[in-house]
MARKE-626088 format. One record per residue (C-alpha): residue in three letters; chain; x, y, z. Coordinates in nm, 3 decimals. Last residue first. Example, Ala and Ser with C-alpha at 12.3 -4.5 7.8 and 13.67 -1.06 7.14 Angstrom:
<rs>
r aa = ser; ch = A; px = 1.367; py = -0.106; pz = 0.714
r aa = ala; ch = A; px = 1.230; py = -0.450; pz = 0.780
</rs>
This chain:
<rs>
r aa = unk; ch = A; px = 0.546; py = -5.222; pz = 0.372
r aa = unk; ch = A; px = 0.472; py = -4.873; pz = 0.478
r aa = unk; ch = A; px = 0.402; py = -4.643; pz = 0.196
r aa = unk; ch = A; px = 0.496; py = -4.305; pz = 0.201
r aa = unk; ch = A; px = 0.319; py = -3.999; pz = 0.286
r aa = unk; ch = A; px = 0.356; py = -3.714; pz = 0.068
r aa = unk; ch = A; px = 0.453; py = -3.407; pz = 0.288
r aa = unk; ch = A; px = 0.861; py = -3.466; pz = 0.199
r aa = unk; ch = A; px = 0.807; py = -3.442; pz = -0.133
r aa = unk; ch = A; px = 0.676; py = -3.075; pz = -0.183
r aa = unk; ch = A; px = 0.328; py = -3.036; pz = -0.318
r aa = unk; ch = A; px = 0.345; py = -2.784; pz = -0.588
r aa = unk; ch = A; px = -0.012; py = -2.685; pz = -0.684
r aa = unk; ch = A; px = -0.104; py = -2.597; pz = -1.032
r aa = unk; ch = A; px = -0.399; py = -2.328; pz = -1.075
r aa = unk; ch = A; px = -0.178; py = -2.115; pz = -1.302
r aa = unk; ch = A; px = -0.128; py = -1.863; pz = -1.014
r aa = unk; ch = A; px = 0.032; py = -2.133; pz = -0.832
r aa = unk; ch = A; px = -0.057; py = -2.324; pz = -0.526
r aa = unk; ch = A; px = 0.126; py = -2.362; pz = -0.273
r aa = unk; ch = A; px = 0.115; py = -2.694; pz = -0.047
r aa = unk; ch = A; px = 0.271; py = -2.662; pz = 0.274
r aa = unk; ch = A; px = 0.577; py = -2.834; pz = 0.393
r aa = unk; ch = A; px = 0.786; py = -2.514; pz = 0.459
r aa = unk; ch = A; px = 0.478; py = -2.328; pz = 0.666
r aa = unk; ch = A; px = 0.378; py = -2.009; pz = 0.494
r aa = unk; ch = A; px = 0.430; py = -1.675; pz = 0.662
r aa = unk; ch = A; px = 0.140; py = -1.541; pz = 0.941
r aa = unk; ch = A; px = -0.115; py = -1.345; pz = 0.784
r aa = unk; ch = A; px = -0.300; py = -1.000; pz = 0.818
r aa = unk; ch = A; px = -0.522; py = -0.737; pz = 0.638
r aa = unk; ch = A; px = -0.677; py = -0.421; pz = 0.658
r aa = unk; ch = A; px = -0.909; py = -0.275; pz = 0.400
r aa = unk; ch = A; px = -0.979; py = 0.072; pz = 0.435
r aa = unk; ch = A; px = -1.257; py = 0.249; pz = 0.279
r aa = unk; ch = A; px = -1.224; py = 0.641; pz = 0.216
r aa = unk; ch = A; px = -1.542; py = 0.847; pz = 0.141
r aa = unk; ch = A; px = -1.461; py = 1.158; pz = 0.032
r aa = unk; ch = A; px = -1.760; py = 1.456; pz = 0.207
r aa = unk; ch = A; px = -1.800; py = 1.820; pz = 0.129
r aa = unk; ch = A; px = -1.873; py = 2.035; pz = 0.421
r aa = unk; ch = A; px = -1.985; py = 1.909; pz = 0.776
r aa = unk; ch = A; px = -2.353; py = 2.073; pz = 0.704
r aa = unk; ch = A; px = -2.394; py = 1.836; pz = 0.395
r aa = unk; ch = A; px = -2.257; py = 1.882; pz = 0.077
r aa = unk; ch = A; px = -2.269; py = 1.535; pz = -0.180
r aa = unk; ch = A; px = -2.475; py = 1.768; pz = -0.471
r aa = unk; ch = A; px = -2.183; py = 2.008; pz = -0.455
r aa = unk; ch = A; px = -1.949; py = 1.754; pz = -0.639
r aa = unk; ch = A; px = -2.137; py = 1.774; pz = -0.971
r aa = unk; ch = A; px = -2.053; py = 2.218; pz = -0.967
r aa = unk; ch = A; px = -1.699; py = 2.121; pz = -0.905
r aa = unk; ch = A; px = -1.715; py = 1.795; pz = -1.194
r aa = unk; ch = A; px = -1.845; py = 2.015; pz = -1.424
r aa = unk; ch = A; px = -1.629; py = 2.347; pz = -1.355
r aa = unk; ch = A; px = -1.327; py = 2.069; pz = -1.395
r aa = unk; ch = A; px = -1.474; py = 1.999; pz = -1.758
r aa = unk; ch = A; px = -1.543; py = 2.320; pz = -1.870
r aa = unk; ch = A; px = -1.154; py = 2.444; pz = -1.759
r aa = unk; ch = A; px = -1.055; py = 2.176; pz = -2.029
r aa = unk; ch = A; px = -0.788; py = 1.958; pz = -1.907
r aa = unk; ch = A; px = -0.445; py = 1.989; pz = -2.006
r aa = unk; ch = A; px = -0.264; py = 1.729; pz = -2.229
r aa = unk; ch = A; px = -0.328; py = 1.324; pz = -2.210
r aa = unk; ch = A; px = -0.677; py = 1.189; pz = -2.059
r aa = unk; ch = A; px = -0.557; py = 0.890; pz = -1.841
r aa = unk; ch = A; px = -0.570; py = 0.602; pz = -2.015
r aa = unk; ch = A; px = -0.268; py = 0.418; pz = -1.844
r aa = unk; ch = A; px = -0.336; py = 0.538; pz = -1.528
r aa = unk; ch = A; px = -0.160; py = 0.806; pz = -1.306
r aa = unk; ch = A; px = -0.421; py = 1.011; pz = -1.171
r aa = unk; ch = A; px = -0.337; py = 1.242; pz = -0.839
r aa = unk; ch = A; px = -0.204; py = 1.050; pz = -0.563
r aa = unk; ch = A; px = 0.111; py = 1.277; pz = -0.539
r aa = unk; ch = A; px = 0.085; py = 1.376; pz = -0.174
r aa = unk; ch = A; px = -0.008; py = 1.704; pz = -0.330
r aa = unk; ch = A; px = -0.205; py = 1.596; pz = -0.576
r aa = unk; ch = A; px = -0.459; py = 1.443; pz = -0.371
r aa = unk; ch = A; px = -0.466; py = 1.739; pz = -0.134
r aa = unk; ch = A; px = -0.498; py = 1.971; pz = -0.454
r aa = unk; ch = A; px = -0.805; py = 1.759; pz = -0.498
r aa = unk; ch = A; px = -0.971; py = 1.772; pz = -0.207
r aa = unk; ch = A; px = -0.939; py = 2.128; pz = -0.182
r aa = unk; ch = A; px = -1.078; py = 2.188; pz = -0.535
r aa = unk; ch = A; px = -1.368; py = 1.999; pz = -0.391
r aa = unk; ch = A; px = -1.419; py = 2.297; pz = -0.157
r aa = unk; ch = A; px = -1.504; py = 2.299; pz = 0.225
r aa = unk; ch = A; px = -1.373; py = 2.000; pz = 0.276
r aa = unk; ch = A; px = -1.480; py = 1.696; pz = 0.477
r aa = unk; ch = A; px = -1.289; py = 1.369; pz = 0.567
r aa = unk; ch = A; px = -1.494; py = 1.037; pz = 0.577
r aa = unk; ch = A; px = -1.421; py = 0.685; pz = 0.671
r aa = unk; ch = A; px = -1.495; py = 0.327; pz = 0.649
r aa = unk; ch = A; px = -1.353; py = 0.031; pz = 0.818
r aa = unk; ch = A; px = -1.254; py = -0.296; pz = 0.660
r aa = unk; ch = A; px = -1.122; py = -0.652; pz = 0.794
r aa = unk; ch = A; px = -0.890; py = -0.951; pz = 0.706
r aa = unk; ch = A; px = -0.738; py = -1.213; pz = 0.828
r aa = unk; ch = A; px = -0.520; py = -1.461; pz = 0.647
r aa = unk; ch = A; px = -0.452; py = -1.754; pz = 0.893
r aa = unk; ch = A; px = -0.132; py = -1.897; pz = 0.682
r aa = unk; ch = A; px = 0.042; py = -1.739; pz = 0.366
r aa = unk; ch = A; px = 0.006; py = -2.022; pz = 0.092
r aa = unk; ch = A; px = 0.016; py = -1.731; pz = -0.222
r aa = unk; ch = A; px = -0.279; py = -1.829; pz = -0.329
r aa = unk; ch = A; px = -0.522; py = -1.789; pz = -0.013
r aa = unk; ch = A; px = -0.319; py = -1.418; pz = 0.037
r aa = unk; ch = A; px = -0.408; py = -1.351; pz = -0.335
r aa = unk; ch = A; px = -0.767; py = -1.469; pz = -0.325
r aa = unk; ch = A; px = -0.837; py = -1.270; pz = 0.017
r aa = unk; ch = A; px = -0.701; py = -0.957; pz = -0.174
r aa = unk; ch = A; px = -0.949; py = -0.968; pz = -0.461
r aa = unk; ch = A; px = -1.234; py = -1.060; pz = -0.230
r aa = unk; ch = A; px = -1.163; py = -0.723; pz = -0.036
r aa = unk; ch = A; px = -1.213; py = -0.539; pz = -0.379
r aa = unk; ch = A; px = -0.881; py = -0.368; pz = -0.522
r aa = unk; ch = A; px = -0.879; py = 0.007; pz = -0.598
r aa = unk; ch = A; px = -0.833; py = 0.135; pz = -0.956
r aa = unk; ch = A; px = -0.700; py = 0.466; pz = -0.953
r aa = unk; ch = A; px = -0.905; py = 0.789; pz = -1.048
r aa = unk; ch = A; px = -0.975; py = 0.975; pz = -1.371
r aa = unk; ch = A; px = -0.982; py = 0.736; pz = -1.696
r aa = unk; ch = A; px = -1.194; py = 0.867; pz = -1.963
r aa = unk; ch = A; px = -1.611; py = 0.826; pz = -1.980
r aa = unk; ch = A; px = -1.682; py = 1.181; pz = -1.981
r aa = unk; ch = A; px = -1.876; py = 1.442; pz = -1.711
r aa = unk; ch = A; px = -2.116; py = 1.225; pz = -1.516
r aa = unk; ch = A; px = -1.843; py = 0.944; pz = -1.448
r aa = unk; ch = A; px = -1.613; py = 1.223; pz = -1.327
r aa = unk; ch = A; px = -1.880; py = 1.328; pz = -1.065
r aa = unk; ch = A; px = -1.882; py = 0.935; pz = -0.946
r aa = unk; ch = A; px = -1.530; py = 0.889; pz = -0.903
r aa = unk; ch = A; px = -1.492; py = 1.220; pz = -0.668
r aa = unk; ch = A; px = -1.802; py = 1.111; pz = -0.470
r aa = unk; ch = A; px = -1.691; py = 0.698; pz = -0.480
r aa = unk; ch = A; px = -1.334; py = 0.842; pz = -0.288
r aa = unk; ch = A; px = -1.271; py = 0.510; pz = -0.172
r aa = unk; ch = A; px = -1.530; py = 0.251; pz = -0.175
r aa = unk; ch = A; px = -1.335; py = -0.036; pz = -0.424
r aa = unk; ch = A; px = -1.088; py = -0.029; pz = -0.115
r aa = unk; ch = A; px = -0.770; py = 0.120; pz = -0.028
r aa = unk; ch = A; px = -0.540; py = -0.040; pz = 0.121
r aa = unk; ch = A; px = -0.353; py = -0.177; pz = 0.490
r aa = unk; ch = A; px = -0.071; py = -0.440; pz = 0.557
r aa = unk; ch = A; px = 0.012; py = -0.664; pz = 0.832
r aa = unk; ch = A; px = 0.272; py = -0.988; pz = 0.739
r aa = unk; ch = A; px = 0.370; py = -1.143; pz = 1.021
r aa = unk; ch = A; px = 0.681; py = -1.437; pz = 1.058
r aa = unk; ch = A; px = 0.673; py = -1.779; pz = 1.175
r aa = unk; ch = A; px = 0.767; py = -1.923; pz = 0.809
r aa = unk; ch = A; px = 0.988; py = -1.611; pz = 0.754
r aa = unk; ch = A; px = 0.845; py = -1.378; pz = 0.492
r aa = unk; ch = A; px = 1.040; py = -1.342; pz = 0.164
r aa = unk; ch = A; px = 0.823; py = -1.568; pz = -0.046
r aa = unk; ch = A; px = 0.457; py = -1.480; pz = 0.108
r aa = unk; ch = A; px = 0.558; py = -1.089; pz = -0.007
r aa = unk; ch = A; px = 0.678; py = -1.181; pz = -0.327
r aa = unk; ch = A; px = 0.315; py = -1.398; pz = -0.364
r aa = unk; ch = A; px = 0.166; py = -1.083; pz = -0.228
r aa = unk; ch = A; px = 0.325; py = -0.892; pz = -0.521
r aa = unk; ch = A; px = 0.224; py = -1.097; pz = -0.770
r aa = unk; ch = A; px = -0.135; py = -1.191; pz = -0.652
r aa = unk; ch = A; px = -0.188; py = -0.829; pz = -0.639
r aa = unk; ch = A; px = -0.086; py = -0.719; pz = -1.003
r aa = unk; ch = A; px = -0.120; py = -0.376; pz = -1.096
r aa = unk; ch = A; px = 0.045; py = -0.217; pz = -0.792
r aa = unk; ch = A; px = -0.067; py = 0.184; pz = -0.701
r aa = unk; ch = A; px = -0.341; py = 0.054; pz = -0.465
r aa = unk; ch = A; px = -0.123; py = -0.221; pz = -0.301
r aa = unk; ch = A; px = 0.066; py = 0.048; pz = -0.098
r aa = unk; ch = A; px = -0.153; py = 0.198; pz = 0.183
r aa = unk; ch = A; px = 0.054; py = 0.080; pz = 0.455
r aa = unk; ch = A; px = 0.305; py = -0.210; pz = 0.425
r aa = unk; ch = A; px = 0.456; py = -0.425; pz = 0.698
r aa = unk; ch = A; px = 0.610; py = -0.765; pz = 0.691
r aa = unk; ch = A; px = 0.793; py = -0.861; pz = 1.014
r aa = unk; ch = A; px = 1.024; py = -1.118; pz = 1.062
r aa = unk; ch = A; px = 1.173; py = -1.095; pz = 0.719
r aa = unk; ch = A; px = 1.421; py = -1.329; pz = 0.514
r aa = unk; ch = A; px = 1.264; py = -1.652; pz = 0.393
r aa = unk; ch = A; px = 1.351; py = -1.664; pz = 0.059
r aa = unk; ch = A; px = 1.639; py = -1.383; pz = -0.083
r aa = unk; ch = A; px = 1.515; py = -1.020; pz = -0.097
r aa = unk; ch = A; px = 1.549; py = -0.809; pz = -0.419
r aa = unk; ch = A; px = 1.134; py = -0.765; pz = -0.399
r aa = unk; ch = A; px = 0.974; py = -0.827; pz = -0.736
r aa = unk; ch = A; px = 0.631; py = -0.703; pz = -0.761
r aa = unk; ch = A; px = 0.717; py = -0.405; pz = -0.459
r aa = unk; ch = A; px = 0.939; py = -0.244; pz = -0.733
r aa = unk; ch = A; px = 1.270; py = -0.104; pz = -0.588
r aa = unk; ch = A; px = 1.407; py = 0.130; pz = -0.432
r aa = unk; ch = A; px = 1.627; py = -0.051; pz = -0.109
r aa = unk; ch = A; px = 1.695; py = 0.192; pz = 0.223
r aa = unk; ch = A; px = 1.851; py = 0.023; pz = 0.551
r aa = unk; ch = A; px = 1.828; py = 0.127; pz = 0.881
r aa = unk; ch = A; px = 2.000; py = -0.045; pz = 1.149
r aa = unk; ch = A; px = 2.338; py = 0.102; pz = 1.045
r aa = unk; ch = A; px = 2.213; py = 0.461; pz = 1.156
r aa = unk; ch = A; px = 2.137; py = 0.366; pz = 1.529
r aa = unk; ch = A; px = 2.493; py = 0.489; pz = 1.608
r aa = unk; ch = A; px = 2.391; py = 0.809; pz = 1.428
r aa = unk; ch = A; px = 2.131; py = 0.915; pz = 1.726
r aa = unk; ch = A; px = 1.787; py = 0.941; pz = 1.597
r aa = unk; ch = A; px = 1.541; py = 1.195; pz = 1.467
r aa = unk; ch = A; px = 1.788; py = 1.386; pz = 1.210
r aa = unk; ch = A; px = 1.951; py = 1.108; pz = 1.105
r aa = unk; ch = A; px = 1.644; py = 0.920; pz = 1.064
r aa = unk; ch = A; px = 1.412; py = 1.204; pz = 0.869
r aa = unk; ch = A; px = 1.764; py = 1.245; pz = 0.608
r aa = unk; ch = A; px = 1.678; py = 0.879; pz = 0.569
r aa = unk; ch = A; px = 1.324; py = 0.915; pz = 0.497
r aa = unk; ch = A; px = 1.319; py = 1.212; pz = 0.272
r aa = unk; ch = A; px = 1.600; py = 1.031; pz = 0.025
r aa = unk; ch = A; px = 1.394; py = 0.721; pz = 0.015
r aa = unk; ch = A; px = 1.094; py = 0.920; pz = -0.083
r aa = unk; ch = A; px = 1.320; py = 1.067; pz = -0.345
r aa = unk; ch = A; px = 1.396; py = 0.749; pz = -0.481
r aa = unk; ch = A; px = 1.010; py = 0.648; pz = -0.557
r aa = unk; ch = A; px = 0.946; py = 0.293; pz = -0.599
r aa = unk; ch = A; px = 1.009; py = 0.247; pz = -0.179
r aa = unk; ch = A; px = 1.137; py = 0.006; pz = 0.044
r aa = unk; ch = A; px = 1.252; py = 0.065; pz = 0.370
r aa = unk; ch = A; px = 1.429; py = -0.223; pz = 0.558
r aa = unk; ch = A; px = 1.455; py = -0.218; pz = 0.936
r aa = unk; ch = A; px = 1.720; py = -0.418; pz = 1.143
r aa = unk; ch = A; px = 1.592; py = -0.462; pz = 1.468
r aa = unk; ch = A; px = 1.719; py = -0.404; pz = 1.806
r aa = unk; ch = A; px = 1.520; py = -0.115; pz = 1.868
r aa = unk; ch = A; px = 1.197; py = -0.241; pz = 1.807
r aa = unk; ch = A; px = 0.901; py = 0.019; pz = 1.916
r aa = unk; ch = A; px = 1.078; py = 0.303; pz = 1.858
r aa = unk; ch = A; px = 1.247; py = 0.136; pz = 1.480
r aa = unk; ch = A; px = 0.892; py = 0.053; pz = 1.442
r aa = unk; ch = A; px = 0.768; py = 0.420; pz = 1.428
r aa = unk; ch = A; px = 1.045; py = 0.548; pz = 1.246
r aa = unk; ch = A; px = 0.923; py = 0.239; pz = 1.003
r aa = unk; ch = A; px = 0.589; py = 0.406; pz = 0.969
r aa = unk; ch = A; px = 0.662; py = 0.754; pz = 0.911
r aa = unk; ch = A; px = 0.960; py = 0.652; pz = 0.636
r aa = unk; ch = A; px = 0.896; py = 0.908; pz = 0.420
r aa = unk; ch = A; px = 0.749; py = 0.668; pz = 0.164
r aa = unk; ch = A; px = 0.745; py = 0.313; pz = 0.293
r aa = unk; ch = A; px = 0.610; py = 0.127; pz = -0.009
r aa = unk; ch = A; px = 0.696; py = -0.224; pz = 0.158
r aa = unk; ch = A; px = 0.826; py = -0.179; pz = 0.498
r aa = unk; ch = A; px = 1.063; py = -0.491; pz = 0.561
r aa = unk; ch = A; px = 1.172; py = -0.622; pz = 0.928
r aa = unk; ch = A; px = 1.442; py = -0.819; pz = 1.046
r aa = unk; ch = A; px = 1.462; py = -0.921; pz = 1.409
r aa = unk; ch = A; px = 1.096; py = -0.904; pz = 1.530
r aa = unk; ch = A; px = 0.983; py = -0.975; pz = 1.889
r aa = unk; ch = A; px = 0.592; py = -0.993; pz = 1.832
r aa = unk; ch = A; px = 0.368; py = -0.912; pz = 2.101
r aa = unk; ch = A; px = 0.089; py = -0.930; pz = 1.860
r aa = unk; ch = A; px = -0.126; py = -0.676; pz = 2.016
r aa = unk; ch = A; px = 0.182; py = -0.425; pz = 1.927
r aa = unk; ch = A; px = 0.149; py = -0.514; pz = 1.591
r aa = unk; ch = A; px = -0.235; py = -0.395; pz = 1.603
r aa = unk; ch = A; px = -0.152; py = -0.082; pz = 1.709
r aa = unk; ch = A; px = 0.142; py = 0.016; pz = 1.493
r aa = unk; ch = A; px = -0.138; py = -0.041; pz = 1.174
r aa = unk; ch = A; px = -0.397; py = 0.190; pz = 1.346
r aa = unk; ch = A; px = -0.110; py = 0.458; pz = 1.315
r aa = unk; ch = A; px = -0.006; py = 0.441; pz = 0.982
r aa = unk; ch = A; px = -0.420; py = 0.453; pz = 0.960
r aa = unk; ch = A; px = -0.360; py = 0.783; pz = 1.092
r aa = unk; ch = A; px = -0.024; py = 0.858; pz = 0.903
r aa = unk; ch = A; px = -0.220; py = 0.802; pz = 0.554
r aa = unk; ch = A; px = -0.514; py = 1.025; pz = 0.705
r aa = unk; ch = A; px = -0.264; py = 1.297; pz = 0.758
r aa = unk; ch = A; px = -0.079; py = 1.291; pz = 0.398
r aa = unk; ch = A; px = -0.063; py = 1.661; pz = 0.349
r aa = unk; ch = A; px = 0.223; py = 1.783; pz = 0.575
r aa = unk; ch = A; px = 0.378; py = 1.385; pz = 0.522
r aa = unk; ch = A; px = 0.421; py = 1.436; pz = 0.199
r aa = unk; ch = A; px = 0.557; py = 1.786; pz = 0.196
r aa = unk; ch = A; px = 0.940; py = 1.704; pz = 0.067
r aa = unk; ch = A; px = 0.816; py = 1.358; pz = -0.098
r aa = unk; ch = A; px = 0.554; py = 1.489; pz = -0.349
r aa = unk; ch = A; px = 0.769; py = 1.493; pz = -0.652
r aa = unk; ch = A; px = 0.921; py = 1.160; pz = -0.550
r aa = unk; ch = A; px = 0.563; py = 1.036; pz = -0.548
r aa = unk; ch = A; px = 0.437; py = 1.146; pz = -0.903
r aa = unk; ch = A; px = 0.776; py = 1.069; pz = -1.045
r aa = unk; ch = A; px = 0.749; py = 0.664; pz = -0.936
r aa = unk; ch = A; px = 0.359; py = 0.658; pz = -1.028
r aa = unk; ch = A; px = 0.413; py = 0.800; pz = -1.349
r aa = unk; ch = A; px = 0.701; py = 0.543; pz = -1.406
r aa = unk; ch = A; px = 0.458; py = 0.263; pz = -1.268
r aa = unk; ch = A; px = 0.194; py = 0.371; pz = -1.548
r aa = unk; ch = A; px = -0.066; py = 0.213; pz = -1.365
r aa = unk; ch = A; px = -0.330; py = -0.030; pz = -1.530
r aa = unk; ch = A; px = -0.689; py = 0.180; pz = -1.522
r aa = unk; ch = A; px = -0.806; py = 0.101; pz = -1.890
r aa = unk; ch = A; px = -0.656; py = -0.262; pz = -1.871
r aa = unk; ch = A; px = -0.344; py = -0.306; pz = -2.115
r aa = unk; ch = A; px = -0.296; py = -0.422; pz = -2.402
</rs>
């Protein structure tokens, strides 16, 4: 039996698909975090020839990477096909036609990347991991497709994200109303088990402010980030419950308005070495024969 916060990936795909046309209008925080990732990438002085953007959405991050690395082939990968259609249309409108063949679009689950081993020089992922059920499986796929000298940079939301809204719902009922966010230690374990080299993570907190709680909820819905957990309540939500959440949220009001907290986790690692021991999810370790020293006679 799946845990209550287990994500219904069909609903994840459908939700973001519906949001594709207006996503960038409302996803201001998501674009800000993408800009932060771009700054971190620039500091690395990389020269990637093949870039993979996992959870590329409408292509905001990939479009900027295309400007930074005009010679690179960039693969947009997303679970929601309408997002990819929107991204492709934006590229056609923003760039000359002759640049188009270097942009590639793949509709796929991040847990099963349809890419051969060690093909990617730079793998980026902006605010996608929180939409995955098995982070170790996804990070293992990142490690598999990344070149040994390649780089991984990602962002995701941590446990404190939307804590005010989560607390308000908890005062109303025991149902699942918000998605699960990963603890930084979970992500660290996933990076370690994947065999990626020199993983580094850091965390930032930021707050957005709203005149009313329902504006926050409308914004989350507009970017496709509403409740898609397996244990979410089915059917229409009663007005009484919704009103109670709105009332409870007022306890957080400040002079700036009603806050919504976001914990942002940034991660970085390099590709795993060909001769490195790789620890599997079942706890076993694969040791290549080349790494075993020979006894000299």
